[in-house]
Backbone bond lengths (Angstrom), bond angles and torsions (degrees), N, CA, C in turn:
res aa  C-N    CA-C-N  psi(-1)  N-CA   C-N-CA  omega(-1)  CA-C   N-CA-C  phi
1 M - - - 1.459 - - 1.519 111.56 -
2 V 1.337 116.55 -35.65 1.463 119.71 -179.14 1.523 110.96 -62.44
3 D 1.328 116.45 -40.25 1.464 119.77 179.56 1.527 111.08 -64.51
4 R 1.328 116.66 -37.67 1.466 119.58 178.43 1.525 111.18 -66.50
5 V 1.320 115.95 -44.17 1.465 119.78 178.80 1.520 110.69 -62.60
6 L 1.328 116.44 -43.92 1.459 120.35 -179.70 1.523 111.45 -63.39
7 A 1.330 117.42 -42.62 1.465 120.32 -178.91 1.527 110.86 -65.39
8 W 1.330 116.97 -41.62 1.469 119.83 -179.33 1.526 111.49 -67.75
9 E 1.326 117.02 -45.20 1.460 119.90 -179.26 1.522 111.54 -67.46
10 Q 1.325 117.59 -34.03 1.464 120.05 177.54 1.520 110.89 -65.37
11 A 1.319 115.99 -42.38 1.466 119.47 179.40 1.527 110.89 -65.67
12 Q 1.334 117.75 -40.18 1.453 120.87 178.95 1.527 111.87 -66.56
13 A 1.321 117.00 -42.65 1.465 119.97 179.49 1.523 111.48 -64.92
14 D 1.328 117.27 -40.65 1.463 119.84 178.76 1.518 111.63 -61.59
15 T 1.337 116.44 -35.47 1.460 119.84 -177.91 1.527 112.33 -79.65
16 L 1.316 116.31 -45.29 1.468 119.97 -172.67 1.517 113.61 -78.61
17 L 1.317 118.47 -30.01 1.459 121.16 -173.74 1.515 113.91 -100.26
18 A 1.308 117.93 0.60 1.469 119.69 -177.58 1.523 111.77 -65.80
19 D 1.325 118.00 -33.88 1.459 121.61 -175.45 1.526 112.88 -108.47
20 V 1.323 117.75 18.80 1.463 121.02 175.43 1.525 107.79 -86.42
21 F 1.327 116.62 115.62 1.451 120.92 -173.32 1.525 110.57 -99.36
22 G 1.304 115.28 157.67 1.455 122.47 -179.98 1.516 109.85 158.05
23 Y 1.343 115.03 -158.62 1.456 120.44 -177.31 1.528 112.79 -123.58
24 H 1.334 118.01 -32.50 1.460 120.91 -173.47 1.521 109.65 -129.13
25 A 1.325 115.87 124.19 1.467 122.62 179.58 1.517 108.85 -129.21
26 L 1.334 115.57 146.92 1.463 121.13 -176.38 1.518 110.00 -139.35
27 Q 1.335 116.18 134.50 1.461 122.69 168.93 1.513 108.61 -113.85
28 V 1.330 115.39 133.10 1.465 121.41 -178.01 1.519 108.37 -109.87
29 G 1.313 117.23 116.68 1.454 121.92 172.74 1.521 114.82 77.57
30 W 1.327 113.66 170.96 1.465 126.31 178.37 1.526 111.24 47.34
31 D 1.331 114.95 73.63 1.456 120.02 -178.06 1.517 112.94 -68.52
32 A 1.351 118.32 -11.19 1.467 119.44 174.80 1.520 111.16 -65.06
33 L 1.322 116.92 -26.73 1.461 121.65 176.92 1.525 108.88 -92.33
34 Q 1.308 116.58 122.00 1.463 122.16 176.58 1.523 108.46 -96.04
35 G 1.331 114.47 74.03 1.456 119.68 -172.75 1.511 114.51 -68.23
36 L 1.311 118.72 -21.58 1.467 121.61 -175.55 1.521 113.04 -107.20
37 R 1.315 117.89 12.05 1.465 118.61 -173.97 1.524 112.27 -69.87
38 S 1.331 118.99 -28.36 1.465 121.14 179.47 1.521 112.22 -91.35
39 N 1.318 118.00 -7.80 1.459 121.01 -179.27 1.520 110.47 -81.53
40 R 1.331 116.58 150.42 1.461 121.11 -174.09 1.524 113.35 -111.15
41 M 1.310 118.23 19.46 1.464 119.50 177.32 1.521 109.91 -68.82
42 P 1.329 117.89 143.69 1.476 119.59 -176.92 1.523 114.01 -69.26
43 H 1.337 117.74 -28.14 1.468 120.72 -177.63 1.527 108.51 -119.04
44 R 1.334 115.74 111.56 1.466 122.29 -179.42 1.518 108.85 -130.82
45 W 1.338 115.42 129.34 1.460 120.61 -176.78 1.516 110.85 -125.41
46 L 1.326 114.15 153.49 1.459 122.61 172.32 1.520 107.30 -118.91
47 A 1.326 116.52 117.73 1.455 122.25 -178.05 1.520 109.93 -108.87
48 Q 1.337 116.10 141.75 1.454 121.78 179.98 1.526 108.75 -106.32
49 P 1.342 118.15 117.39 1.464 120.52 -177.71 1.520 112.01 -77.71
50 E 1.328 114.72 177.58 1.464 120.07 -173.69 1.518 113.26 -70.13
51 F 1.337 118.29 -24.59 1.458 120.27 -177.87 1.526 112.65 -85.57
52 E 1.319 118.84 4.81 1.457 123.43 174.09 1.524 107.99 -119.43
53 P 1.320 118.50 81.18 1.469 119.99 -176.48 1.513 113.60 -66.62
54 Q 1.315 116.24 -26.71 1.456 120.02 179.83 1.510 109.22 -129.78
55 A 1.323 115.51 152.31 1.459 120.03 179.48 1.517 110.06 -64.95
56 L 1.320 115.71 140.55 1.455 120.36 178.16 1.522 110.22 -70.69
57 E 1.300 115.51 142.74 1.461 120.09 -179.59 1.515 109.85 -77.73
58 A 1.299 115.93 139.64 1.454 120.89 177.94 1.523 109.59 -77.90
59 T 1.305 114.96 147.30 1.452 119.72 178.77 1.519 110.24 -75.90
60 A 1.341 115.76 168.81 1.460 119.79 -175.23 1.519 111.94 -66.92
61 N 1.345 117.02 -30.06 1.453 120.48 -177.35 1.519 112.32 -94.38
62 Q 1.310 118.68 16.31 1.447 121.78 -174.40 1.516 109.80 -125.15
63 E 1.320 115.44 152.78 1.444 120.11 176.87 1.530 109.83 -70.05
64 A 1.307 115.84 163.44 1.467 120.31 -179.92 1.511 109.82 -60.81
65 A 1.331 115.82 135.67 1.449 120.98 -177.62 1.520 110.07 -69.39
66 E 1.319 115.01 143.79 1.459 120.29 179.44 1.519 110.02 -74.59
67 P 1.338 118.84 134.00 1.468 119.58 -179.86 1.523 110.71 -68.16
68 A 1.342 115.57 150.63 1.461 121.05 -179.12 1.525 110.65 -71.72
69 H 1.314 115.71 144.23 1.454 120.58 179.13 1.521 112.37 -82.99
70 L 1.332 117.62 -25.70 1.460 120.62 179.48 1.520 109.26 -158.74
71 H 1.328 115.82 164.31 1.450 123.72 176.82 1.523 107.88 -120.34
72 F 1.321 117.48 139.24 1.457 120.19 -177.27 1.522 110.16 -157.21
73 D 1.321 115.53 170.65 1.456 123.00 178.25 1.519 108.33 -91.03
74 S 1.317 116.94 127.12 1.463 120.51 -177.30 1.521 112.57 -67.10
75 R 1.326 118.14 -13.16 1.469 121.37 -179.93 1.524 112.72 -93.84
76 A 1.327 118.20 -8.54 1.468 122.43 179.61 1.523 108.02 -147.67
77 W 1.313 116.68 98.40 1.464 121.33 -174.87 1.524 110.36 -84.82
78 P 1.329 117.82 141.74 1.471 120.74 -177.39 1.525 114.19 -81.18
79 W 1.303 119.98 -2.35 1.458 121.76 -178.38 1.524 110.97 -84.29
80 P 1.332 117.62 146.45 1.471 119.66 176.47 1.523 111.59 -72.51
81 A 1.307 115.75 169.18 1.462 120.68 -178.73 1.527 110.09 -66.42
82 D 1.330 115.30 144.66 1.472 122.84 175.90 1.527 111.37 56.22
83 S 1.330 116.74 51.60 1.460 120.31 -176.54 1.523 114.13 -122.59
84 L 1.326 119.68 -14.31 1.463 122.36 -177.38 1.529 109.73 -116.20
85 D 1.333 114.57 146.92 1.464 120.40 179.22 1.527 112.61 -98.00
86 L 1.328 116.74 -26.24 1.461 120.64 -175.74 1.519 109.36 -148.87
87 V 1.334 116.22 136.18 1.468 122.65 177.06 1.519 108.09 -131.06
88 V 1.322 116.58 133.03 1.463 123.12 178.24 1.529 107.94 -115.27
89 L 1.328 117.20 124.44 1.467 123.20 -178.83 1.528 109.01 -121.75
90 P 1.327 118.72 86.27 1.464 120.49 177.85 1.531 111.18 -84.33
91 H 1.330 116.30 103.84 1.471 122.80 178.18 1.531 111.14 57.71
92 V 1.300 117.20 39.70 1.460 122.44 -178.86 1.524 111.24 -92.02
93 L 1.323 117.17 -46.40 1.464 119.95 -175.29 1.522 111.51 -62.82
94 E 1.319 117.89 -36.61 1.462 120.09 -178.06 1.522 112.69 -72.83
95 R 1.337 117.18 -15.21 1.463 120.90 179.29 1.522 113.23 -107.36
96 S 1.308 117.64 -11.61 1.456 120.71 179.74 1.523 110.43 -74.17
97 A 1.344 116.02 146.07 1.459 120.30 178.69 1.520 111.53 -67.22
98 D 1.322 118.08 -27.11 1.461 122.45 179.31 1.525 107.82 -138.41
99 P 1.332 118.39 86.97 1.467 119.47 -178.29 1.526 113.20 -64.69
100 H 1.341 117.67 -29.83 1.464 119.29 177.19 1.527 110.67 -62.54
101 A 1.333 116.89 -46.77 1.462 120.39 179.63 1.519 111.22 -63.85
102 C 1.325 117.22 -38.49 1.463 120.61 178.69 1.520 111.17 -63.07
103 L 1.313 116.91 -43.20 1.462 120.38 -179.50 1.526 111.30 -70.30
104 R 1.320 117.37 -33.46 1.468 119.85 175.58 1.528 111.17 -65.79
105 E 1.324 116.31 -36.71 1.459 119.66 176.25 1.526 111.44 -65.91
106 V 1.316 116.68 -36.15 1.473 119.89 176.23 1.517 110.18 -62.27
107 A 1.331 116.38 -45.03 1.464 119.82 179.23 1.528 111.53 -64.53
108 R 1.313 117.16 -30.06 1.469 120.41 -178.93 1.530 111.89 -74.49
109 V 1.327 117.39 -44.73 1.470 120.23 -173.06 1.526 112.43 -82.31
110 L 1.320 118.81 -19.47 1.460 120.22 179.82 1.524 110.71 -75.75
111 I 1.315 116.03 142.00 1.455 120.57 174.78 1.529 108.94 -75.72
112 P 1.325 118.59 161.37 1.471 119.30 172.31 1.528 110.99 -56.57
113 E 1.310 116.17 134.99 1.462 124.71 -174.33 1.530 112.10 73.30
114 G 1.330 118.11 8.38 1.455 120.34 172.53 1.519 111.10 -71.19
115 Q 1.325 116.86 160.39 1.460 121.26 -173.59 1.526 111.21 -123.41
116 V 1.334 114.53 150.35 1.459 121.80 177.15 1.522 108.23 -131.07
117 L 1.335 115.81 134.80 1.463 123.00 176.68 1.527 108.12 -110.61
118 I 1.327 116.95 122.26 1.465 122.45 -175.95 1.519 108.79 -124.12
119 T 1.336 116.37 134.69 1.455 121.72 172.57 1.517 108.73 -125.86
120 G 1.336 115.55 152.10 1.450 120.02 179.72 1.517 111.25 -165.23
121 L 1.325 115.47 161.43 1.454 121.08 174.76 1.519 109.69 -79.44
122 N 1.305 115.44 138.49 1.458 121.74 -177.24 1.523 109.27 -87.49
123 P 1.338 119.28 118.13 1.473 119.38 178.43 1.525 113.17 -66.48
124 L 1.337 118.40 -20.14 1.466 121.82 178.73 1.526 109.99 -94.75
125 S 1.334 116.43 56.58 1.459 120.34 -177.60 1.519 108.80 -156.08
126 F 1.354 115.78 169.91 1.455 120.69 174.74 1.526 110.69 -59.87
127 W 1.326 116.31 -43.34 1.461 119.81 -177.66 1.522 111.03 -66.33
128 G 1.330 116.81 -42.28 1.452 119.60 178.98 1.517 112.47 -64.57
129 W 1.339 116.60 -39.83 1.464 119.77 178.94 1.526 110.55 -65.85
130 Q 1.322 117.40 -42.19 1.461 120.09 179.31 1.529 111.29 -67.42
131 Y 1.316 117.15 -34.37 1.461 120.28 178.53 1.531 110.62 -67.28
132 D 1.323 116.89 -44.99 1.461 119.96 177.84 1.524 111.31 -63.51
133 H 1.331 116.42 -38.00 1.462 119.79 179.34 1.525 110.87 -65.47
134 A 1.335 116.76 -37.92 1.466 119.60 178.56 1.524 111.45 -71.49
135 Q 1.341 117.06 -33.05 1.457 120.18 -179.56 1.529 112.27 -67.38
136 R 1.313 116.90 -28.01 1.467 119.29 -179.34 1.518 112.51 -66.57
137 H 1.333 117.19 -24.95 1.460 121.26 -178.89 1.526 112.29 -97.98
138 Q 1.325 117.07 9.34 1.454 120.57 178.81 1.521 109.45 -116.30
139 K 1.310 115.45 153.11 1.460 119.80 179.38 1.515 111.49 -74.66
140 D 1.321 117.52 -34.04 1.462 121.46 -179.27 1.523 109.58 -83.96
141 K 1.318 116.42 107.18 1.462 121.92 179.80 1.520 110.26 -119.25
142 S 1.319 115.45 38.92 1.460 119.93 -177.51 1.520 112.77 -76.86
143 A 1.332 118.00 -22.50 1.457 120.91 -178.00 1.526 110.16 -86.36
144 H 1.322 115.92 132.82 1.448 122.88 178.34 1.526 107.80 -131.24
145 L 1.318 116.36 119.84 1.456 120.55 -177.97 1.519 110.11 -70.42
146 I 1.324 114.97 143.57 1.464 122.56 -179.21 1.520 107.98 -115.95
147 G 1.307 116.87 127.16 1.451 121.46 -179.03 1.516 112.39 -67.82
148 Y 1.326 114.61 156.73 1.464 120.14 -177.76 1.521 111.39 -64.24
149 R 1.316 118.64 -48.88 1.467 121.23 -178.44 1.525 111.24 -65.77
150 R 1.292 116.89 -36.05 1.462 120.05 178.04 1.518 110.89 -63.95
151 L 1.322 116.63 -42.22 1.460 120.12 178.97 1.522 111.10 -66.12
152 R 1.315 117.80 -36.99 1.467 120.51 176.82 1.523 110.81 -61.76
153 D 1.315 117.55 -39.88 1.462 120.48 178.06 1.522 111.19 -64.54
154 W 1.328 116.67 -40.95 1.471 119.54 177.24 1.526 111.05 -60.93
155 L 1.312 116.75 -43.18 1.459 120.30 -178.97 1.525 111.44 -65.21
156 R 1.312 117.76 -40.64 1.458 120.23 179.35 1.515 111.81 -65.49
157 L 1.320 117.06 -37.49 1.461 119.70 178.27 1.527 111.97 -65.09
158 L 1.310 117.36 -28.20 1.460 122.10 179.67 1.524 112.73 -91.08
159 G 1.317 117.72 4.97 1.457 120.90 176.62 1.511 115.20 88.40
160 F 1.334 118.18 19.87 1.465 121.26 177.60 1.526 110.10 -94.46
161 E 1.295 114.36 149.75 1.461 122.31 173.91 1.531 108.54 -115.51
162 V 1.315 116.77 120.03 1.462 121.63 -178.23 1.525 109.25 -73.53
163 Q 1.318 115.82 123.65 1.460 121.75 -178.96 1.523 112.35 -98.65
164 V 1.342 117.21 -40.75 1.464 121.76 -175.67 1.525 108.11 -135.32
165 S 1.331 116.29 135.95 1.468 123.07 174.03 1.522 107.81 -134.83
166 R 1.321 116.41 125.10 1.464 120.45 -178.31 1.525 110.04 -139.70
167 F 1.349 114.85 152.67 1.461 121.91 -179.73 1.525 108.73 -129.88
168 A 1.334 114.53 159.86 1.462 121.08 176.12 1.519 108.24 -159.01
169 G 1.356 115.06 158.05 1.454 120.85 173.57 1.519 114.33 84.97
170 W 1.322 117.34 81.43 1.466 121.66 178.28 1.522 111.83 -107.44
171 T 1.314 117.40 -1.22 1.464 120.26 177.94 1.524 110.21 -89.80
172 P 1.320 119.10 149.95 1.475 120.08 176.06 1.521 110.88 -62.47
173 A 1.323 115.84 147.08 1.461 121.44 179.40 1.524 109.40 -80.12
174 L 1.311 116.09 101.62 1.456 122.05 -178.65 1.521 109.65 -106.79
175 R 1.317 115.67 156.15 1.458 119.89 178.71 1.522 111.93 -73.73
176 S 1.313 117.01 -28.43 1.452 121.14 -178.60 1.531 109.58 -90.83
177 E 1.324 115.61 120.85 1.454 119.97 177.72 1.528 111.00 -67.70
178 R 1.332 117.08 -29.07 1.466 120.02 178.84 1.524 110.41 -63.78
179 W 1.334 116.82 -43.09 1.460 119.38 179.08 1.527 111.78 -68.72
180 M 1.297 117.11 -33.99 1.459 119.34 177.51 1.523 111.11 -67.65
181 Q 1.319 116.83 -34.80 1.457 119.53 176.68 1.520 111.57 -67.91
182 R 1.337 116.78 -33.10 1.464 119.22 176.68 1.528 112.12 -67.16
183 L 1.336 116.33 -25.52 1.462 120.86 -179.60 1.527 112.87 -98.66
184 D 1.324 116.46 15.62 1.466 119.34 -179.44 1.527 111.97 -63.83
185 G 1.318 117.52 -20.87 1.458 119.07 178.00 1.515 113.05 -63.03
186 L 1.329 116.75 -24.37 1.463 119.29 177.50 1.522 112.26 -65.88
187 D 1.318 116.78 -27.08 1.464 119.08 178.67 1.525 111.36 -64.89
188 A 1.328 116.40 -41.74 1.467 119.07 178.67 1.522 111.20 -65.06
189 W 1.333 116.51 -41.47 1.465 119.63 177.68 1.523 111.29 -66.78
190 G 1.313 116.53 -43.62 1.456 119.40 -178.63 1.511 113.35 -65.52
191 E 1.327 116.84 -39.62 1.459 119.93 179.61 1.526 111.60 -64.31
192 R 1.327 116.31 -27.81 1.463 119.23 -177.62 1.521 113.11 -91.20
193 W 1.337 117.72 -39.80 1.462 120.21 -169.50 1.523 113.09 -106.01
194 W 1.313 119.45 -34.67 1.470 119.68 179.85 1.538 109.52 -138.47
195 P 1.334 117.63 67.20 1.473 120.10 -175.87 1.527 113.30 -63.69
196 I 1.325 117.46 -30.35 1.459 119.51 -175.98 1.525 112.60 -71.87
197 L 1.344 117.42 -7.78 1.458 121.76 178.81 1.523 112.63 -97.39
198 G 1.327 117.38 16.51 1.465 120.84 177.61 1.520 111.87 -67.28
199 G 1.306 116.50 151.97 1.451 121.49 -175.01 1.520 114.24 -68.28
200 V 1.319 118.09 -29.70 1.460 122.44 -178.85 1.521 107.84 -136.74
201 Y 1.327 115.79 143.37 1.460 120.16 179.74 1.520 109.77 -124.37
202 L 1.327 114.53 159.71 1.462 122.94 179.28 1.522 108.55 -135.00
203 I 1.329 116.24 136.07 1.463 122.43 178.77 1.525 108.56 -130.83
204 L 1.319 115.89 129.91 1.460 122.59 172.33 1.520 107.35 -116.12
205 A 1.336 116.94 117.08 1.460 121.93 -174.56 1.522 109.66 -126.37
206 T 1.343 114.83 154.41 1.461 122.83 -179.35 1.518 109.62 -118.37
207 K 1.305 115.99 136.20 1.471 121.20 178.78 1.513 109.40 -78.58
208 R 1.315 116.50 121.37 1.461 122.62 179.66 1.528 109.23 -107.08
209 V 1.323 115.43 135.09 1.459 121.47 177.27 1.516 107.71 -123.65
210 P 1.337 118.72 117.84 1.470 119.47 -179.45 1.516 110.41 -65.96
211 G 1.312 115.71 136.15 1.461 121.41 179.92 1.512 111.73 -112.29
212 G 1.337 115.70 176.25 1.461 120.79 179.23 1.513 111.78 -75.77
213 R 1.312 115.61 165.12 1.458 122.12 -178.96 1.518 109.31 -104.54
214 L 1.320 115.67 126.06 1.461 121.08 179.25 1.522 109.51 -84.04
215 L 1.329 115.08 130.28 1.459 121.20 179.18 1.519 110.12 -100.75
216 D 1.317 115.31 142.24 1.454 120.93 176.31 1.526 108.80 -67.62
217 G 1.344 116.28 132.61 1.459 120.23 -178.41 1.513 112.62 -59.55
218 R 1.328 117.72 -35.00 1.460 119.82 -179.07 1.512 111.76 -70.23
219 R 1.347 116.10 -24.96 1.459 118.89 -179.54 1.522 111.48 -77.39
220 W 1.322 116.62 -49.22 1.463 116.70 -174.44 1.518 112.09 -71.57
221 R 1.346 117.83 -20.49 1.468 118.67 175.70 1.515 112.22 -71.85
222 T 1.323 116.09 -24.64 1.464 118.58 179.96 1.514 112.50 -84.55
223 V 1.334 117.08 -9.00 1.453 119.16 178.07 1.514 109.26 -73.12
224 R 1.295 115.82 132.90 1.448 120.69 -176.95 1.521 109.97 -75.71
225 S 1.302 116.07 127.73 1.450 120.28 -179.16 1.518 110.32 -77.16
226 P 1.332 118.18 139.61 1.470 119.30 178.18 1.519 112.59 -61.83
227 A 1.354 117.56 -29.01 1.458 119.51 -179.60 1.515 112.79 -69.38
228 A 1.341 116.87 -23.61 1.459 120.38 -178.71 1.510 112.73 -88.17
229 T 1.307 117.75 -3.98 1.454 120.63 -179.40 1.523 109.99 -74.91
230 A 1.323 116.43 134.47 1.463 120.81 -179.79 1.518 110.41 -69.19
231 V 1.290 115.36 130.72 1.458 121.96 179.88 1.515 108.72 -109.25
232 P 1.307 119.03 124.84 1.479 119.79 179.94 1.521 111.04 -66.60
233 L 1.328 115.17 133.71 1.454 121.51 -179.94 1.516 110.17 -107.37
234 A 1.298 115.03 150.47 1.470 119.46 178.01 1.518 110.19 -75.18
235 R 1.302 117.07 146.77 1.465 121.57 178.27 1.523 109.73 -69.65
236 S 1.281 113.56 142.84 1.463 118.63 -176.97 1.526 112.46 -66.47
237 D 1.341 116.14 -26.29 1.465 118.05 -176.84 1.516 112.72 -92.10
238 S 1.337 115.54 -1.34 1.460 118.63 179.17 1.510 109.02 -91.08
239 P 1.296 117.96 140.69 1.460 120.25 -179.93 1.522 110.96 -68.67
240 I 1.307 113.91 146.59 1.458 121.22 179.33 1.508 108.91 -116.24
241 G 1.280 115.35 132.64 1.445 119.97 178.16 1.521 111.17 89.09
242 P 1.332 116.37 176.60 1.458 119.41 -177.32 1.518 111.65 -67.54
243 Q 1.298 115.59 142.46 1.462 121.93 -177.56 1.529 109.20 -99.51
244 S 1.334 114.28 135.14 1.450 118.93 176.54 1.516 111.57 -86.79
245 A 1.272 117.05 155.14 1.473 120.66 -178.29 1.522 110.86 -66.39
246 S 1.323 115.93 137.91 1.464 121.17 -178.99 1.514 110.19 -68.77
247 K 1.345 115.28 140.15 1.456 121.06 178.63 1.512 110.95 -93.42
248 D 1.339 116.46 136.70 1.464 121.16 179.94 1.518 107.86 -91.03
249 I 1.348 115.24 109.53 1.466 120.88 -179.73 1.512 108.32 -99.26
250 S 1.265 119.07 115.23 1.446 121.97 -179.31 1.528 109.96 -134.68
């Protein structure tokens, strides 16, 4: 199953990120995925988060994984605000100890109109159910799957606009690749009838920053200024303030 997920995500990243322009791009975690290989930005980094103490081993059918350029905590990024043009998070949020803090850091370091690519296992799928079932029998339960709709809500709250949403993997995760190939017909059915139940999802979102509104010079000149409005004045011969009763002098 890992090889299938890697092949699908690699193909999606090569297609979606090839025309994303800028100067600084970053991929966090899972060095087996070369998410930035098709991108043409001059500065591209691979960062290893705290939950990956050792580099992941490359599979037999894959090229040697690129070594990480730096190690950092996914909850506190060392980059200044508005400094990155593209961030790739392959299965990072589901493994981070604080996915909210990690996503807030992404929103902080991305420039306006910067983009983030996120992938994750879908808890509403065969793969997600099997992953949760396997996690119950392991001591390490640090990974928590995040649903697709839940992640979309988080992104909207942080000012992101989702541009692309894709799913893959509707067949059960079996150990035998031969049996999985026999069930490949489920992928065609799932993609057409229940796409949201795919085993893995991908989201490409853009950071939106609301700007000011430009007014036409001819319009604001025609607006009447409050200072030019005529204000009624009291007559000089009229008494001002409360009047006292007249005294009779005799």
